[in-house]
C-alpha positions as CSV (number, residue, x, y, z in Angstrom):
1,M,-49.1,154.4,-32.8
2,S,-50.8,151.1,-33.3
3,P,-53.6,150.3,-30.7
4,P,-52.8,148.0,-27.8
5,P,-53.5,144.2,-28.6
6,E,-56.6,142.4,-27.5
7,P,-56.2,140.4,-24.3
8,E,-55.6,136.6,-24.7
9,I,-58.7,134.5,-24.5
10,P,-58.3,131.0,-23.1
11,R,-58.8,128.3,-25.5
12,E,-58.8,124.6,-25.7
13,P,-56.2,122.9,-27.8
14,V,-57.2,121.6,-31.2
15,A,-57.2,117.8,-31.3
16,P,-54.4,116.8,-33.8
17,E,-56.1,113.5,-34.5
18,D,-59.0,115.3,-36.1
19,P,-57.9,116.0,-39.7
20,D,-60.9,118.3,-40.5
21,D,-60.2,120.6,-37.5
22,D,-57.3,122.5,-39.3
23,L,-57.9,126.0,-38.0
24,A,-54.5,127.5,-37.1
25,F,-54.8,129.7,-34.1
26,R,-52.3,132.6,-34.0
27,D,-50.4,133.9,-31.1
28,G,-48.8,137.2,-30.2
29,R,-49.8,140.7,-31.3
30,I,-53.1,141.5,-33.2
31,H,-53.2,144.6,-35.3
32,I,-56.5,146.3,-35.3
33,T,-57.5,148.3,-38.4
34,A,-58.4,151.9,-37.9
35,R,-61.7,151.5,-39.7
36,Q,-63.5,148.4,-38.6
37,R,-67.0,149.2,-40.0
38,R,-68.3,150.7,-43.1
39,A,-71.6,151.0,-45.0
40,D,-71.2,149.5,-48.4
41,A,-73.5,150.2,-51.5
42,L,-75.8,147.3,-50.6
43,T,-76.3,148.8,-47.1
44,L,-77.1,152.2,-48.4
45,G,-79.4,150.7,-51.2
46,S,-81.2,148.7,-48.4
47,L,-81.8,151.9,-46.4
48,L,-83.1,153.8,-49.6
49,L,-85.5,151.0,-50.4
50,H,-86.9,151.1,-46.9
51,L,-87.8,154.8,-47.2
52,P,-91.4,154.4,-48.6
53,H,-92.2,152.0,-45.7
54,V,-90.7,154.4,-43.3
55,A,-92.7,157.2,-44.8
56,M,-95.8,155.2,-44.4
57,S,-94.9,154.4,-40.8
58,A,-94.3,158.1,-40.1
59,A,-97.7,158.9,-41.2
60,V,-99.2,156.3,-39.0
61,V,-97.2,157.4,-36.0
62,F,-98.2,161.0,-36.6
63,L,-101.9,160.1,-36.8
64,V,-101.8,158.0,-33.7
65,S,-99.8,160.7,-31.9
66,Y,-102.4,163.2,-32.9
67,V,-105.3,161.1,-31.7
68,I,-103.3,160.6,-28.3
69,D,-102.8,164.4,-28.1
70,A,-106.4,165.0,-28.6
71,L,-107.5,162.4,-26.0
72,V,-105.0,162.6,-23.2
73,G,-103.2,165.8,-23.9
74,L,-99.8,164.3,-24.5
75,P,-98.0,166.5,-27.0
76,W,-98.0,164.8,-30.5
77,W,-94.5,165.9,-31.1
78,A,-93.3,164.0,-28.1
79,C,-94.5,160.7,-29.4
80,V,-93.2,161.3,-32.9
81,G,-89.8,162.4,-31.5
82,A,-89.6,159.3,-29.3
83,W,-90.2,157.1,-32.3
84,A,-87.7,158.9,-34.5
85,L,-85.0,158.6,-31.9
86,S,-85.9,154.9,-31.0
87,G,-83.7,153.7,-33.8
88,A,-80.6,154.5,-31.8
89,L,-81.5,151.5,-29.6
90,V,-80.2,149.2,-32.2
91,F,-76.8,150.2,-31.1
92,H,-77.5,150.4,-27.2
93,R,-75.9,147.4,-25.6
94,P,-78.7,146.7,-22.9
95,S,-81.3,147.1,-25.6
96,E,-79.4,144.6,-27.8
97,R,-79.5,142.1,-25.0
98,V,-83.2,142.5,-24.8
99,L,-83.5,141.9,-28.6
100,A,-81.2,139.0,-28.4
101,R,-83.2,137.2,-25.7
102,H,-86.8,138.1,-26.5
103,L,-86.9,138.8,-30.4
104,F,-84.2,136.4,-31.6
105,G,-84.5,133.7,-29.0
106,L,-80.8,133.6,-28.1
107,R,-79.2,132.8,-24.8
108,H,-75.7,133.4,-23.3
109,P,-73.2,130.6,-24.0
110,T,-72.3,128.2,-21.2
111,P,-68.8,128.2,-20.0
112,G,-68.1,125.1,-22.1
113,E,-69.6,126.8,-25.3
114,R,-67.7,129.9,-24.5
115,R,-64.4,128.1,-24.6
116,R,-65.4,126.7,-27.9
117,F,-66.8,129.8,-29.3
118,G,-64.2,132.3,-28.0
119,P,-61.1,131.2,-29.6
120,V,-62.6,130.7,-32.9
121,W,-64.3,134.1,-32.9
122,R,-61.0,135.6,-31.8
123,E,-59.2,134.0,-34.8
124,V,-61.7,135.1,-37.2
125,T,-61.6,138.9,-35.9
126,A,-57.9,138.8,-35.7
127,R,-57.7,137.9,-39.5
128,A,-60.0,140.7,-40.1
129,G,-58.2,143.2,-38.0
130,V,-61.4,143.6,-36.0
131,N,-61.7,144.1,-32.2
132,G,-63.7,140.9,-31.4
133,D,-64.4,142.1,-27.8
134,A,-66.7,144.7,-29.3
135,Y,-69.3,142.1,-30.2
136,Q,-71.7,140.1,-28.0
137,L,-71.6,136.3,-28.5
138,W,-74.9,134.4,-28.2
139,V,-76.2,130.8,-28.9
140,E,-79.5,129.5,-30.3
141,D,-80.8,126.2,-29.2
142,S,-81.3,124.6,-32.6
143,D,-80.5,121.3,-34.4
144,G,-79.6,123.2,-37.6
145,I,-76.4,124.7,-39.0
146,N,-76.9,128.3,-38.8
147,A,-75.6,131.6,-37.4
148,M,-76.7,135.3,-37.4
149,A,-75.5,138.9,-37.2
150,A,-78.0,141.4,-35.8
151,A,-78.2,144.9,-34.5
152,G,-74.8,146.6,-33.8
153,H,-72.9,143.9,-32.0
154,I,-75.0,140.6,-31.9
155,V,-73.3,137.3,-33.1
156,G,-75.4,134.3,-32.7
157,V,-74.7,130.7,-33.6
158,T,-76.6,127.5,-33.2
159,S,-75.8,124.9,-30.5
160,H,-75.6,122.3,-33.2
161,S,-73.0,124.3,-35.2
162,L,-70.9,124.6,-31.9
163,N,-71.1,121.0,-31.1
164,E,-70.8,119.5,-34.6
165,L,-68.8,121.7,-36.8
166,P,-65.0,121.4,-36.7
167,S,-63.3,124.7,-35.7
168,A,-62.3,125.7,-39.2
169,Q,-65.8,125.3,-40.5
170,L,-67.2,127.2,-37.6
171,G,-64.8,129.9,-38.3
172,G,-66.2,130.1,-41.9
173,V,-69.6,130.5,-40.6
174,L,-68.5,133.2,-38.2
175,A,-66.4,135.1,-40.8
176,H,-69.6,135.2,-43.0
177,E,-71.5,136.9,-40.0
178,L,-68.6,139.2,-39.3
179,G,-68.9,140.4,-42.9
180,H,-72.5,141.4,-42.4
181,H,-71.4,143.5,-39.4
182,T,-68.3,145.1,-40.9
183,R,-70.2,146.1,-44.2
184,G,-73.2,147.5,-42.2
185,H,-75.8,144.8,-43.4
186,A,-76.8,143.9,-39.8
187,W,-77.7,147.2,-38.3
188,A,-79.2,148.6,-41.6
189,S,-81.5,145.5,-41.8
190,L,-82.8,145.9,-38.4
191,L,-83.0,149.6,-38.6
192,G,-85.2,149.4,-41.7
193,Y,-87.4,146.7,-40.1
194,W,-87.9,148.7,-37.0
195,Y,-88.9,152.1,-38.6
196,A,-91.3,150.2,-41.1
197,L,-92.9,148.3,-38.3
198,P,-95.9,150.8,-37.6
199,G,-96.8,150.8,-41.2
200,R,-96.7,147.1,-41.3
201,I,-98.9,146.9,-38.3
202,A,-101.4,149.5,-39.7
203,W,-101.6,147.4,-42.9
204,R,-102.3,144.2,-41.1
205,V,-105.0,146.0,-39.1
206,L,-106.5,147.2,-42.5
207,L,-106.4,143.7,-43.9
208,R,-108.1,142.4,-40.8
209,L,-110.9,145.0,-41.0
210,A,-111.3,144.2,-44.8
211,S,-111.9,140.5,-43.9
212,F,-115.3,141.6,-42.3
213,I,-116.5,143.3,-45.5
214,D,-118.3,140.2,-46.5
215,R,-120.6,140.5,-43.6
216,L,-121.9,143.9,-45.0
217,S,-124.8,144.1,-47.3
218,V,-124.2,144.4,-51.1
219,G,-124.9,148.1,-51.1
220,A,-122.7,148.8,-48.2
221,T,-119.8,146.6,-49.7
222,V,-120.0,148.5,-53.0
223,A,-120.0,151.8,-51.2
224,V,-116.9,150.9,-49.1
225,V,-115.0,149.5,-52.1
226,A,-115.9,152.7,-54.2
227,L,-114.7,155.0,-51.3
228,T,-111.5,153.0,-50.7
229,G,-110.7,152.9,-54.4
230,A,-111.4,156.7,-54.7
231,A,-109.1,157.4,-51.8
232,V,-106.3,155.3,-53.1
233,L,-106.5,156.8,-56.5
234,A,-106.6,160.4,-55.0
235,V,-103.5,159.7,-52.7
236,A,-101.7,158.1,-55.7
237,V,-102.2,161.0,-57.9
238,A,-101.4,163.5,-55.2
239,T,-98.0,161.7,-54.5
240,Y,-97.3,161.0,-58.2
241,G,-97.7,157.2,-57.6
242,L,-95.0,157.2,-54.8
243,V,-97.6,155.8,-52.4
244,L,-97.5,152.6,-54.4
245,L,-93.8,152.0,-53.9
246,P,-94.3,149.8,-50.8
247,L,-96.0,147.2,-53.1
248,V,-92.8,146.9,-55.1
249,T,-89.9,147.5,-52.7
250,P,-90.2,144.2,-50.8
251,Y,-89.0,142.4,-54.0
252,L,-86.2,144.9,-54.3
253,V,-85.2,144.6,-50.6
254,A,-85.0,140.9,-50.9
255,A,-82.8,141.1,-53.9
256,V,-80.5,143.4,-52.1
257,A,-80.6,141.0,-49.2
258,R,-79.5,138.1,-51.3
259,R,-76.7,140.1,-52.8
260,S,-75.7,140.9,-49.2
261,E,-75.3,137.2,-48.4
262,L,-72.9,136.8,-51.3
263,R,-70.8,139.7,-50.2
264,A,-70.6,138.1,-46.7
265,D,-69.5,135.0,-48.4
266,Q,-66.8,137.0,-50.2
267,H,-65.7,138.4,-46.8
268,A,-65.3,135.0,-45.5
269,A,-63.3,133.9,-48.5
270,A,-61.0,137.0,-48.2
271,L,-60.2,135.8,-44.7
272,G,-59.2,132.3,-46.0
273,F,-62.4,130.6,-45.2
274,A,-63.8,129.8,-48.7
275,P,-63.2,125.9,-48.5
276,Q,-64.5,125.7,-45.0
277,L,-67.6,127.7,-45.8
278,M,-68.2,125.7,-48.9
279,A,-67.9,122.5,-46.8
280,V,-70.7,123.7,-44.6
281,L,-72.9,124.8,-47.4
282,R,-72.6,121.2,-48.9
283,K,-73.6,119.7,-45.6
284,E,-76.7,121.9,-45.6
285,Q,-77.3,120.8,-49.3
286,A,-77.0,117.1,-48.4
287,G,-79.4,117.7,-45.5
288,Q,-81.9,119.2,-47.9
289,E,-81.6,116.5,-50.4
290,S,-82.1,113.8,-47.6
291,E,-85.3,115.6,-46.6
292,R,-86.6,115.6,-50.1
293,A,-85.7,112.0,-50.5
294,T,-87.5,111.1,-47.2
295,A,-90.7,113.1,-48.0
296,A,-90.7,111.5,-51.6
297,A,-90.4,107.9,-50.0
298,L,-93.3,108.6,-47.6
299,G,-95.5,109.6,-50.5
300,S,-95.5,113.3,-49.9
301,P,-92.8,115.0,-52.0
302,L,-91.8,118.5,-50.8
303,R,-92.8,121.1,-53.3
304,A,-90.2,123.5,-54.8
305,P,-90.8,127.2,-53.7
306,G,-92.8,129.2,-56.1
307,L,-91.7,132.3,-58.2
308,I,-93.0,134.7,-55.5
309,A,-91.5,132.9,-52.6
310,R,-88.1,132.9,-54.5
311,L,-88.4,136.6,-55.3
312,L,-89.1,137.4,-51.6
313,S,-86.4,135.2,-50.2
314,S,-83.6,137.0,-48.4
315,H,-81.2,134.3,-49.1
316,P,-79.9,132.9,-52.3
317,D,-80.2,129.2,-52.8
318,L,-77.1,127.0,-51.8
319,H,-76.2,126.2,-55.3
320,T,-75.7,129.9,-56.2
321,R,-73.6,130.6,-53.0
322,L,-71.3,127.5,-53.7
323,H,-71.0,128.7,-57.4
324,H,-69.9,132.2,-56.3
325,L,-67.5,130.9,-53.8
326,Q,-65.9,128.4,-56.3
327,E,-65.6,131.1,-59.0
328,G,-63.8,133.2,-56.5
329,M,-61.4,130.5,-55.6
330,D,-60.8,129.8,-59.3
331,G,-60.3,133.4,-60.0
332,G,-57.7,133.7,-57.3
333,R,-55.4,131.0,-58.7
């Protein structure tokens, strides 16, 4: 037996005089697929690559919990257990609302924005066979064309995108973000970030402490460097070099994230939004070229990102995304 259809969402009629606004809204029953979410190979790869950072965080949490146990008597296992279970908050709706407001800087859409947002989102999810009501729609006050998928159910889009993009192009952007959710990219990314956070904080504290080393005498500096080097070497030998993995995994995680963006583009293309998404990417490309031309005219040309910045970028460049979308369209003919 097929599940009951989603309730109708009020929508504003598309202005027929706008030739770019060609999104065809469907009426009638919507068939929801039995399996709306999955974890693809990129999601599993991302989780595996975060394991070294998670292990470092677990060590930090255990150390801090042991100190708290010794000082105030709070059992160490309670702190460690609370941290281990805290990842479930990624899928907890009230916690997601806190993340959306305070971590991602999003807000609830106004009634007018919801009338604009809702019908397009409903059409995108209907094409995918997904229950659109399972997601929370949010807006970011920004002048850029952008959107985001985060946690288990957050879908955000910029106010500029809502106001300026035709419905079909907005649908292409939202179809891309839906791809991140249905393939598991969104929750895996946030989960990896959350569990790696204690280790990242501890690393920054160590770097801050290292910045004071120049205030020590020469003898004390040599002693600190020698002891630190000996400790790192001993740990590296004891763990067969695994402790050094966090130095390499950020580059691998970024590579997986770039591939995830291309997979989300493929998801949008499979729903029929390839031309519209390409039009949005070309607008972004034109905006970047305009910024470079303006900077060059003012005598301060923008520098291209260096090799390290490109390797650590979580998004492929626009040319690469356009190339893959065009290749997919040509291959489908």
